[in-house]
N, C-alpha and C positions, 0 to 999 in steps of 0.2 A: 585145486589151486596150484599145487606143485606142478602138475602136468601142464596147466595153462601157462605158468611162468616159463617152463622149459621150452614150450613151443613158441613163446613170444620173445625169447632171448635172441639177440642179434648174432648172426654167424659171420665172422670176419675171415673165414678160411676161403682161399682162392681156389675154386674148383678147376680141374684140368691142367694144373701146373705140376710138373714133376721135374725133379732135378736130373739133369743129364750127366751121364758119365763122361769123364774127361777123355777126349779122343787121342790122348798121348800114348795110349797102349797099342794103338793101331800101328801096324807095320806095313811096309811096302808102299810108302807114300810117294806119289809122283809129283813132279814139278809142274807148276803152271806159270803163265806169264806174270811179270811184275805189275802190270797194269791192273790186274784183278785184285791184288793185295790192297792197293790204295782205294779201290772202289768200295770195299766192305769194311773198312775200319770205322769204329764207334768211339767218340770221346767219353771219358768217365764222368764229366760234370753234367751230362744230359739227363740224369735221373733226378726227379723233383724231390726236395726235402719236405717231410711231414712232421718232424718232431716239434718244431716251434708252434705250429698251429694246434697240435694236440695239447701242448702245455698250456696255451692260452685258454682253450676250452675247459681244461681241468680246473684252472684257476677261477674261471667264471662260475663253474659248478660249485666250488668251495664257497664263493661269495654268496651264492643263492642259498646254500645250506646254512650259512651264518645268519642271513636275513630271516630265514624260516625259524631258526632257533630264537632269535630276538622276538619275533612275533609270538612265538609260543610262550616265552617268559612274560610278555606284556599281557596276553590273554589270561595266563595263570594268575597274575597279580590282580587283574580286573575281577576275575571270578572270586578270588579271595576277599576282595573288598565288598563285593555284592553279597557274599555269604555272611560276612560280619554285619552288614547293614540289615540283612533279613533276620538274622538271629536277634539283633538288638530290638528290632521292631516287633518280632514275635514275642520276645520277653516282656515288652511293655504292654502289648495287647493281652498277654496271658495274665499279667498282674491286674489289669483293669477288669478282665473277665472274672477274676477271683473276687474283686470288690463287688461287682454287680451280682455275682452269685450269692455273696453274703447278704447283700441287701434283699435279694429275692427270697432267700430263706427267712429273713426277719419278717418280710411282708407276709409270706405264707403263714408263719407262726402267729402273727398278729391277726390275720384273717381267721385262722382256726380258733383263736381265743375269742374273737368277736362273735364267731358262729356259736361257740359254746355259751357265751353270755346271752345270745338271742334265743337259744332253744328254751330255757326256762320261761322266758317271757311269752314265747309263742304258746307253750303248754298252758301257762296261766290264762292267757287270752282265750284259748279253747275251752278251758274249764268254766270261766266266767260266762262265756257265750252259751254254753250248754246249760248252765244253771239258769240263765235268763230265759232260755227257750223252754225249759221244763218247769217254769214257775207254776203253771197251771196244769201240770201233768205231762206224761209222755205220749198221750193219745189226744189228738185234735181232730175235729170234724168240721169240714167246710161244706157249704151247700151252694149249688150253682143251678140256675134255671136257664134253659135255652130259649131263644126267641120262638114265637109261634108262627106256624105257616098260615096261609090265608084261609085254608079250609078247616082249621082246627078250632075255630070259634074264639070266644073271649077268654082272657086269663082269669084264673081264680086265686092267683097268688099276689100278695102285697108284701112290700119290704119297708117296715116302719124304720128300721135303722140297719146298720152294717152287720149286726149280729142276730137279727130276729127276722123270721119269715112267718107270714100270716096266711092261713088257708081258709077260704070261704067254703064251708062244707054244705051250705044251702039246706041245712037241717032245721026246719021250723020248730021241731019239738024241743030244741035246746034253747036255753035263754040267751046264749051267746053262740051263734052258729059259726063264728070265726075262731079258729084255733091257732095259737101261736106256738112256735118252736124256736128255741134259742140255741145257736151254734157259735163256734169260735169265729166264723166269718161267713157272710152270706153275699152272694153275687147275683145281681140281676141280669136280665137278657142283654143289657147294653155293655156289660163288662167283657173286655177282650182277653186274649191269651196272655198278653204282656202283663196286664194288671193282676191276673191270677197268679202268674209265675213270680211276681214280686213278693207275694205272701208265701210262696212255696220255697223261695230261695234260701231262707234260714235252715230248712231241712237239708238242702243240698250242702250248705256250709257245714252242718253237723256231720254229714256223711264223710266229707273230706277230712274233718277233724278226728275221725276214728270211730264214730258211732254207726251202728247198723240202722238203716232207715228204710221203712216200707211206705209206699204211697199207693192207696187203692182208689180206683174209680168205680163207684157203685151206683146202681140205678137200673131202671127198666130199659128194655131194648128201645133204640131210637131216642134216648133221652140225652145223648151227647157224651157218653163215656169215651168212645173211641176218638171223637173229635178232641176231647180234652187231652187225651194222651198222645195222639198222632198229629192232630191239626191238619192243615192244608199246606200247599206249596207257598201261599202268600202269608199265612199266619200259622207258624209252627206250634206243635204241641209240647207236652212236657218231656217226651223222649229227647228231642233235639235240644230243647232249651236247658234241660238238666245237665246233659253231657257238655254242652258248650260252657255252662257256668262252672262245671268241674274243671275243664281245661283252663279257663281264665284264672280261677282261683289257684290252681296248681302252678301255673306259670308265674303268678305274682308271688307265691310263697316259696317257690323252689330257689335253692341256693347252690353254691358249688359243692356243698357237703350233703345236701338233702335233695331227694327227687321223688316223683310220683310215677306210677305206672297203672294203666287201666286195662281191664279185659272184660269181655261181654259174654254172657250166656243167655240164650233165649229158648224157652220151652213152653208148652201148653199142657193143661190138665183137663182131660176129657174122661168122664166116667171113672174118676179116681185112678186114671192111667196117665203116665208122663210120656210125652213125645218130645224128643230133642229136635229142635228146628235147625240146629247148626250141624248135625251129624252128617248130612248129605252134601255140605258145601266142600269140605276138605276132609280127607281121611286121616291126616296126621295132626289134627288139632289136639292140644293138651286137654286133659280131663280134670274135673273138679267134683268133689262130693258135697252134697247139700242135704239138710234134714237131720232129724234125730238119729240115734244109733239104730233104732229098730226099723227105720224107713229111710235109709241112706240111698240116694240116687246118684248116678254118675252122669255128668253132663259135659258137653264140649264147651270150651271157652276159647275165644279168639282175642288176641291182643290188639288193641287199637291205640293209635297215637294222635289222632286228630278227628274233628267232627265229621269230615267227609268219609273216613274209613268207618266210623261208627254207623253212619247212615247207610253205607254200602252193606255192612253186615246185617243191619236191621231189615233192609229191603230184601236181602237174600233170604232171611228167615221168614218174612211175610210171604215170599213166593213159595217157599216150601210148605207153608201152612195151607195154601190153597184158597179158593174163592167160594167155598160152600157156606152160604149165609145161614142155612138152618143149623149147621154144625157149630159155626162160630158163636151163635147166640147162647149155646150151652157149654162153652169152653172158656176156661180161665187162661189168659195169656200173661206170662211173667217174663219181664226183661230185667236181668240182674247185672248191675255194673259193679265189678269187683275192683276195689281201690287198694293199692299197696304203696305204703310210704316207708322209706328207709333213710336213715341218717348215719353217715359214716363216722361222725364225731361221737355222738351219744350211743352209737350201736343200737339205735331204736328202730324196730320194724313193726309197723302197725298195718293190719289188714282190716278193712271195713267193706260194707256192701250197701248199695242203694238198689232196692227192689221196686220196680214200677209194675203194678198189677192192674190189668184190665179185666175186671170180674165179669162173669156171665150175667145175662139179664135177670133181674129180680122178679120178673112176672111169673116165674116158675113157682113161686110161693102160693099163688092164688089160682092158677089155671087148673080147670077141672075137666074140661072136655077133650083133653088129648088122650091118646091111647097108643098101645104098641111100644116100640123102642123109644119113642120120644118121651113117654112117661118116665121110663127108667132114667133117661138123661136129666129130666127135670128134677127127679127125686135126688139124684147125686148133686145137682146144683143147689137144691134147697138145703141139703144136708151140709154141704161145705160152707155156704153163706151163713147158715144158722150157727155152725161151729165157730166161724170167724167172729160172729157177733158175741158169742159166749166168751171167747178169749178176750175180746176187747173190753167187754163188760167186767170180766174178772180183773183185768189189768187196771182199769180206772177205779174199781172199788178196792184194789190192793188186797185181793184174797191170797191166801197161802197156796192154794192149789189152782193151777191154770190148766184148763182142759184142752191141751194141745192134741191129745190122742183121738179126739172125736172126728177129725177130718184129715185127709191126706194133705190138703192145702195148708192147714195150720201146722202140721208136722214138718213140712218142707220149709216154711217160713218161720219156724219157732225161734231161730236166732235173731230175727228181725222184728219180733213182736214183744218179747219180754226183756227184763233186766234194764240195762241202760239204753236200749234201743228206743227209737222214736217212730211213731206211727201217725200217718195222716190219711184220713178217709175223706174223699171228695164225693158227696152225694149229688148225683145229677138227676134232675126232675124235668118233666114236660108240663108246663103250667096250664094245660088244657082241661076243660071241665070233664071231658070223657075219661080222663086218666086219674080221676079223683081217688079211686081206691088204691091205685099204684102209688100215687103221691103220698097218701096217708101211711101206706105200708113202709115206704122208703124212709119217711121222716120219723116214724115210730122206731124203725130199726136203728137209725142213726142216733136218735135221742136215747135209746137204751144204752148205747156205748158212751154217750157224753153226760147224760144227766146224773150219773152216779159220781161225777167228780165232786169231791168235797168242796163245800162252800168256803169262801175266804172269811166269812164272818161279817161283823158289823162294819160301820164306816171307819172306826178307829183301826180295826184290823186291816181293812182295805188300804187306808192311808199308810199304815205301817209297811205293808207289802209294796205299796207304790214307792215309798221312800227307799226301801231295799232295792227295788228294781232300778230306780234312778241312780242310787249309789253304784250299783253294779254297772249301769251304763257308763257312768263317769269313769269308773275304774277301767272298764274295757276301752274307753276312748283314750285314757292316759296310756294304757299299755300299747294301744295301736300307735300313738304318737311316738312312744319310746321305741317301738318296733320299727317304725318308719325311719326314725333318726339313725338307729343302728344299721338299717338296711342301706341308707345313704352313705354311712361311714364305710360299710362293706363295699359298696359300689365304688367309692373313692379309692379304697385299698386295691380293689380289683383293677381299677384303671391304672393306678401306680404300678401294680404288678405287671400289667400288660405292657406299659411303657418300658419297664425294666426288661421284660422278656424281649420286646422289640429291639432294645439296645443290645441285648445279648445276641440276638439273631444277627443284627448288623455287624457286630464285632466278630461273631463266628464266621460270617461270610467274608469279612475282611481278612481274618486269619486264613480261611480257605484260599482266598485269592493270593495272599502272601505265600502260602505253601505252594500253590500252583506256580507262581512266578519263580520261587526258589527252585522248585523241581525242574521248571523249564530251563532256568539258568544252569543248573547242575547238568541236565541232559545235554544242553548246548555245549557246556564246557567239556563234558566227557566226549561228545562227538568231535569237537574241535581238537581235543587232546589225542583222540584216536586217529583223527585225520593227520595231525602233525606227526604222530609216531609212524603212521603208514608212509607218509611222505618222506620222513627221515630214513625209514627202512628202504624205500624205493631208491632214494638218492644214494644210500650206501651200496645197494646192489648195483646201481648204474655206475657208481664210482669204481666198484670192484671189477665190473665188466670192462669199463674203459681202461683200467690199468692192465687187465689181462690182454685186452686188444692191443694196447700200446706195446706190451711186452712181445706179443705175437708179431706186431708190425716191425719192431726192432729186430727180432730174430729173423723175420722174413727179409728185412733189409740186409742183415749180415749174410744170410744165405745168398741173396742176390749179388752182394759184393764178392762173395767167394766164387759164385758161378761166373761173374764177370772176370775175376782174376784167372779162373781156370780157362775161360774162353780166350783171354789174352795170351795166356801161356800156350794154349792149343794153337792160336793163330801164329805165335812166334815159331812154334815147332813146325807148323805147316810152311811158314815162310822159309825157314831154314831148309826144310825138305825140298821146297820149290827151287831154292838156290842150288841145292845139291843136284836136283834133277836137271836144272838148266846147265850146270857145269858138266854133268854127265852127257847131256844132249850135245853140248858143244864139242865134247870129246868124241862123241859118236859121229858127229858130222865130219870132224877132222879125220877120223878113222875111215869113214866112207870115202872121203875124197882120196885118201891114200890107197884105199882098196880099188877105187875106180881106176886109179892109175895102175894098180897091180891087178891084172886080169886073172891071175892064178888063184886069187882068194875066192872062196865059194860065196854064193849069193844068199843062201838061207840065213846066214847070221845077220845080215843087214835087215832082212824082212822081219826077223824076230825082234830086233831092237826097235824097229818102227812100230810094230804091234804093241810092245811094252810101253812105249812112250805115249801112244794114244790112249791106252787103258788107264795109265796114271793120270793123264789130263782129264779124262771123263770123271774119274773118281774124285779128283780135286774139285772139279766144278760142282759135283753133287754135294760134297761137304760144305762148300761155300754157300750153296743154296740153302742147305739145312741150317747153317749158322744164321744167315739173314732171316729166315723164317722164325727161328728161335728168338732172335733179338726183337723182331716186330711183335711177336707174341708177348714178350716180357713188357714191352712198352704199353700194349693194350691192357694187360692185366694190371699194371701200375696205375694207368688212368682210371680203370673201373674201380680199383681199390680206393683211390683218392675220392672219387665221386661218392662211393658208399660211406666213407668216413664223414664226408661233409653232410650228407642227408641224415645220418644217424645222430650226429651232434646237434643238428637243428631240431630234430624230433625230440631228443632228450631234453633240450632246453625248454621246449614247449611244454612237455609233460611235467617238468619240474616247476615251471611257473604257473601251470594251470591250477594246481590245488590251492595255491595262495590266492590266485585270482578268483577262484570259486569260494574260498573261505572268507575273503575280505568282505564281500557284500552281505554275508550272513550276519555281520555284527550290527549293521544298521537296522535290518528287519527285526532282529531280536530286541533292539531298543524300542522300535516302534511297537512291537507286540507287548513289551512291558508297559509302555505308556498306555496302549489301548486296553490292556487287561486291567489296569488300575481304574479305568473309568467305566467298565462294563458291569452289569448286574449279574449275579449268579442265577442259575436255573434251579428252583426248589419246588415256585410256584404253586413248593410247595404248594405249589404250583397248582394252586391250585386251587384257590384257592379260587383262587377266586376272583370273587375274587371274588375270588375277591367280592365278596361284594366288593368291586373295584371302584365304580363311579357313583357318586351320590347324585340323585336326580334333583334338579333345582326347582322343579315344580311338583306340586302335590295334587292329588285327586280333588278336584273342586266339587264341594257338596253344595247343593242349593238349599236355601232357607227362605221362608216367606219375607223376612226383612231384606235379605239380599236381592230377591226378585223385585221387590218394590223399589229399592234404591236403584237397581240397574235400569228398570223401566223409567223411573223419574229422571235419572241423569241422561239417558239416551233421548228421551222425548222433550227435554227442555229446549224451548224455542224462544230466543230473545226477541224475535219479531212480534210475538204476541203481547209484549209488555209495552206500556207507554212511558217512555223516558228511561234515562239511565238509572234513576233511583229505584224504579220498580224492578229493573233487570238485576241490579246489585242486590236488592232485598231477596229476590227469588234465588239467585245463585248462592248467596251466603247461607240462606236457610238450608239449601241442599247440602252444603259442606258441613253445616252443624249437624244435620241428620246423619251424615256419614260418621262423624266423630261420636255421636250419641249411640249409634248402632254398634260401633266397635267397643265402646265402654260397657254397653249392656251385655255384649257377648262374653265379656270377661276374659281372663288370661287363657282359659282352656280352649276357647273358640275364636280368639282374636285373629289368628292367622287364617282360619277358614273364611271368615266374613271378608277379610281384606282381599284374599285371593278371588273370592266370588265377584266382587265389584271392582276389581283392579282396572280392567280395560275400560269400563265405563267412566271411572273416576279420572283416569289419565286423559281420555278423549274429551271429557267435559272441561278439564282445566286447560288443555291445549286450545280448545275451541273458544273459551272465554278470555284467554290471556290478551289478545289484541284489543279487546274492549276496555280493559283496565277498570272493571267494575267489581271484581272480587276483593274481599278482605284478605290481604296477603298473609296476615297472621293465621287465618284459618287454612290457607293453602299450605303454609309452612307446617302446621300441626299435622295435616293429612300426609304430606310428604315424609315427615319424620316417622310417622307410624309405619309407612311402607319400607323405609330404609332400615328401621330397627327390626322389622319382621324379616327382611332379607339377611341382616346380620345374624339373627338368632338361628337361621336355618343354614348358614354358610360358614363353616369353619375357616375357609380361606380368607374371610374378611375380619375375623375376630382378632387377628394379630396386628391390625392397623393401629397405630398410635397417632395421636393428634397433639398439636402444640398446646401449651397451657394458656389460660386466659390472659396471663400477664403480657404475652406477646402481642395481644390485640388492643392493648390500652396504653396510652401515653399521656403524660402531663403536658400542658401547653408550653411551647417554646423551650422544651427541655429534652425532647427525643425520648429514648427509652428510660424507664425507671430502673431502679436497682433490682427490681424483681423481673425485668424483661430481658435478662441476659440470655446467652446461648444455652445455659443449663436449664434443664426442665425441673418442674416441681416434683416432690416425692411421689413415687408411684407412676410417674409418666416418663416418656422418652422423647427425644427430639422428633421433629417432623420427618417422616419417612416416605410419605406418599406423594406429597406435592412438592414441585420444584420451584414454583414461583415465589417471589419475595413476599413476605408478610409485612404489611404496614399496620401501624397501630392507630387506634381511634383516639383522637385528642379530646380530652374532657376539659372544656373551657370553664374553669371555676377559679375565682379569686376571693381572697378573704375581704370581708366588708370593713371599710375604714370608718370608724365612728368619730363624730365631731366631739370637741371638748365639752360642749353643752350636754350632749347625750351621755358622756362619761360622768359628768357631775351629777346629772339626774339619776344615773344608775347607782352612783355611790350613795346618794341621798336615800334611794329606795332600798339600799342594803344588798345590791347585786354587784359587789366588788369583784367577785371571783368569775362572774360570767362575762368575760372580756372578748372571747374569740368565737362566739357562736354565730354560725352562718345561717341565714334564713333564705332558702331557695324558693323562688316564686314559681307560680304555675307557668308563666311565660318561659322562664328559664328551663323548666322541665320539658315543655313542648319543643323548645329549640334543641335541647340535647337529644330528645327522641327523634326529631327530624334528621339531625346530623348522624345519629347512629343508624337510621334507616338508609341514608345515602351511602354510608360507609359499608353497609352489609350487602348492597345490591351487587349481585354477580360474584360475591366473595366465597369461593368454594372452601378454602380452609376454615373460614368461620362457620360455614354450613356443616362441615365435618365435626367441628367442636360442638355444635348443637346436637348432632346425632349421637356422638359418643359420650356425652356428659349429661346426666340428669338435670332437669331444669332447676330444681332446688339447690343442688350442689353448685351449678354454674352461677346462680344469683348470689350464693354465699361467697364464692370466690371474688365476684365483682365487688361485693360489699366490703370484703376484707381489703381488696386493693384500694378502694376509695378511702377507707379509714386510715390506711397506711400512707397514702399519697397526699391526702388533704386532712391535716390534723385539726383544722378549725371546724370540720364536720363531726364533732364529737356527739355521742349519744348521751343525753342527760337522763336524770332520774325520771323526769316526766315521760321521756320517750320509752323508757323501760317499763314503766307502769301502764303505758297505753293511753295516757292523757292526750298526747299529740303524736302525730305520725313522725317517725324518725326521718331525718334528712337523708341518711344513708339508704334507708329502705326505698324512699321516693326516687333517689337517683339511680339505684341499681335496677329498680323496676322500669324506669324510663329507658335505660340503656338496653335492658332485656327486650322490652316491647319493640324498640326501634330495630334492634338486630333481628328479632323474629319477623317483623314486617319486611325487612330488607331482603333476607335470604329467600323469602317467598315471592318477591317481585321479579317479573320477567323483564329481560332486556332484549327486545326484538333485534335480529331474528332468532336469538337463542331463548331458551326457557329460563326459569329461575335457577339459582345456584343449587338448591336442593334437588331439583330435577336433573341437572347436569351430574350431580354427585351420584344419584340413584342409577343413572345410565352407566357411568363409569364403574360402579360397583358390580352391576349386572354383567358388564363385559369382562370384568376381572374374574368373576366366578366361572363363566363359561370358558374363558381362556385357560384357567387353571385346570378345569376338568378335561379339556381337549389335550393339553400338554401331558397330563397324567396318563391318559390313554395312549398317547404317542410314545411315551417312555416304555410302557408295558409292552406295546406292540413291537417296538424296536428290540427289546430283550428277547421276546419270543421269536422274532424273525431271525435272530443270529444264533439260536440254539440248534444244535445238531441232534437229529433223531437216530436212535440206535436200532429200533425195530418197528414193526407195524403198529404196535400199541402206542409207542411214543409219537409216531406220525399222526395217528388219530387224535391223540391228546393235543398236540401242537395245532393241528388243523382246527379242532373244536375251540381251543383257546383264542386263536386268531379270529375265527368267525364270531366268537362271543364279543371280543373287543370291537370288531367292526360293527356288530349290531348295536353295542352301547354307544359308539360314536355316532351312528346314524340317528339313534334315539335322541342324543344331545342336540344334533343339528335340527331335528324336528322340533324339539323344545325351543330352540333358538328362534325358529320360524314362527312358532306359536307365541313367543314372548316378544313379538314385534313392538308391543306398546312400550316396553322398557327401552328399546333401542331408538325409538323415534322421539324420545323426550328432548334430545338436543339435535338440531338440524346440522348437517354437515359433519357429523361425528363419524369416525372411522369404524368400519365393521370389524367384527371379531375374526381374526385370522384363523383359517383352518389349516393345521399342519399337513404337510405333504405325506401321503400314504403310499408312495410308489414302491418303496422297499417292502412294506408289509403285503401289498397286493401281489407283487411278484413272488414273494415267498409263499403266500397262500396258493397261488396258481401252481407253483412248483410242488407244494405238498399234495394238491389234488392229483396232479399227474403221477407223483410218487405213490400215492395211495392206490391209484388204478394199476400201476405197474406191479406193486406188491400183491394185489389181489390176483392178478393173472399168474404171477409166479407161484402163489399159494395153490391155485387151481392146478397148475402144471405139476407141482410137487405132490399134490393129492393123487392125481392120475398116475404118476410114476410110482408111488408107494403102494397103491391099492391093486392095480391091475398088472398082469404080465404083458409086457409091451411087445408088439410086433415090430418088425424093422421099419415099416412105413410109419407106424404110430410114433416110434422113437425118433425117426427123422423129422416128423412134423413137430414134435415137441421141441427138438433142438432148434428147428427153424423159428419157432415161436420165441424161444429165448434169444435167438440172434436178432429178431425184430425188436424185442424189448431193449436189447443193447443199442440198437440204432436210435431208439427214442430217448436215450440218455441226454443228448444235447438240450432237450427241452427243459431239463431240471437245472436248478442252481448248483453251484459247486459244493455247497454245504450238504446237499442231498445226494451227491454222487456216491459217497462211500456206502451208504445204507443200501441203495439200489444195486450197486455192483456186487456187494457181498451176498445179497439174497439171490441174485441171478447166477453168480458163480456156484453157490451151494446147490441150487436147483439143477444147474448144468451137470455138476458132478453126480448128483443123485440119478439123473436120467441116464447118464453114460454107464453107470455101474448097475443099472436095473437089469433084471433077467429078461431075456427075449423068448 
């Protein structure tokens, strides 16, 4: 910098000018003519004065320096004010964050306390459930018969009840050839997988509660064991259903402090040898030990988090098992699901196991004609199944010693067979006559395990145990209700905690924005301060240079004056010498004349004098020429010096003013940036959420039901031309509307939205088609409309904040205008109208007190009714008149329709009845009305007004539909508009965010594409929801916000991604290989081409691309050749 300043400094020295020595020292000056003296004389006032101009320029520079100092002071004061404002705002936000953090800690503490209170209830519920399940023992036996094929003959099995199976042995030697077996549950051929699993589900629940559970499928080959366990693609078996039930129960029971994890191990047992079916899938799977100490086996286990992963692991194990049918019939397949439960509050860790065992075929017990290796396999199968029967028999009879050691199968599953574990055996049989021996063998084997269960005793004992079971069920139900209530309370606390966290995040983002604004202001202030300091320094240097130059100019001017004085003195000396020479010349001429007269004087003297005079003359002429040249040169140098002074002063004034001109516009953009930064969202997206689950779909997956299909077909096929007369058409249309209402009521609250969504298009088309005929009961139309609007409200949070006017604003007394209850203020719990802009007019209830004649008054006193003076008797005609007037008032009244939608019918009628009692005091409710002897006048009037309003809001006004239909269309538009605007805001935030590297570019691109996909999905939903938008003709469509900025940013990100990929490939080639000169040149040319593609990117993406290209360029240049 010092060298640069030294080279840029102005040079005011005049090159080529040298002071001349005074010619006064010369001697031998000759005289010249006097005419030459007058020709070369120069006046002293011919030199131009520069001092006044330089002083004015210096004064202007001082003024500019003063202005710059004033600007600096103003900017300093503004920065100080902004800093104080930022500090005050940050202090306020920090205090608010502290309050929110305190509330968040309290909510966390309360949630933990609630969780601690729930845990004992959950444990008590588990205990009661297990006690109820083990009332009849820990071992249960089910029997299932599969359907017969066409070539298998008739069935020999009968099912007297759900717990008994009867076998026709066809043995005539016996008095009763039919033998009965009793089990815990018996299933016929017509029972499907779902019904079977409904009885197996309690065992799955017990496994999740912490007990070890084993489920065996037993029976002969081709009796349905594998189908019971695996099932088919359309009707799944116990494997898939048990794990799905475990996942559902775990999701419903999991809390913030407790969670479940599942892992699976699959192995087969062949000839008392274990083969792990998951060992070949992955080599790094964790291991688990199973069995007793003497026979521990190590198996692979794979963690699964959802049913699809479980089925993937199971199918992989089945593939490793192979398709050898002869081997699979003598092999036991065991699928173990390991369940781990942990609670961070109670420090409780529970590990349980659910074992699903597909046993080998039981026909090995009776086959006698096999030989070779197959006989060995059958003997092992027979041994293991017999040992399993012995263990089950010992457990049911509660013996002290359980023979687990008799078989390898029982040793492996010992922890799932005894103690508090539960066992279920499903006996599968084929009811064909040819399989009689196998059926009897299987049933006898199963009966051996079950028939040893101790009897419950006589009827009194049975009743006692039944009462105990009922009490246990009631206690379990109460605990479940208490558990549900506490879960709802925890959910509310979690929601409050989430809202507090959201507020904390918003405030934190606001603090971050304030810090960024403060940092930006500080950096701007520092830069402006540095700029002012640099400008002041430059001006001081320029001022110093100008003063030096002025001093040099003054010195130069003094030297020029001295030189001019010396020249004047020289000229005077020369003129005196010329005069002397002239006098000498005249004397010489006179002497020549005298000599010419005197011939005796010699001639050489005259010649010498002549020569001397000519030499002096030439010398004088040369001196005069030199002096003229010197004077001309001084004039030229003075003019050049003046021009240079003028140019430098103009340049200095431009440079002094340019910093202020450059600095002044920066104030306004800074303000603009501050304003813009206050309105922009931060990048977190956290981005990332997501989104977000970001947009809530307004339509759900429509499920078909028989009732929905029937109603849809009936509504679409209804043809008014097939009926004779309007009465028949009205009867058919109203019946269909009543069927719609009945179907929704029958569906219940759990399936109300599904049935409404299924028949929505048909209902709307039917109402629109029948409106011009004016045959429908408008009250039925209103009820149907209200169901759809409330269904939309329940699924749309955007509409739940809408408030409606109180009922008092829709009612007026005759000839009095608004009552005292119909003021601008709203009733408790309500707020003024926020959605509708039109004026709300009241419905005038024309009621007057009845004037009694004197005769009637006398008769009343005689009869003892002195106190009954103001009772009003409303006639049926008056009620019909009020109802008709109420209907006319409600037609096309959208605010009234909104009141019906947002207020329950009973509450609305109660409010109308209260207003009538307050406004018409003569309509008092007597004791007879209270006791129900006569119908109260207030009840009749409120019912008439309600019915009239209900009929009116459902009546259409051509070309428009009814008020409720218009309201439904407006609500649907509002929902879609809110969702589209929400996506627009998210996309705008993403489009303005700057990417730092390739990872952030990919994330931004993915996020923008996700937002665009969701926007297209909403547009598709809007097109599919055409029925909602065609309820009102001429209605404005939903506006789709412009996406030009987001589309351009997405295109820029796509181009930037392609550029970064090419840069990455070039960097890889430069870092891996030794480059040749041609290769290095080609890579550099590729980088230059990428630089030329930069204009296709947006400005926000330029820094990232330029940074990566420059880094790759440096890497290629320094790479070895």
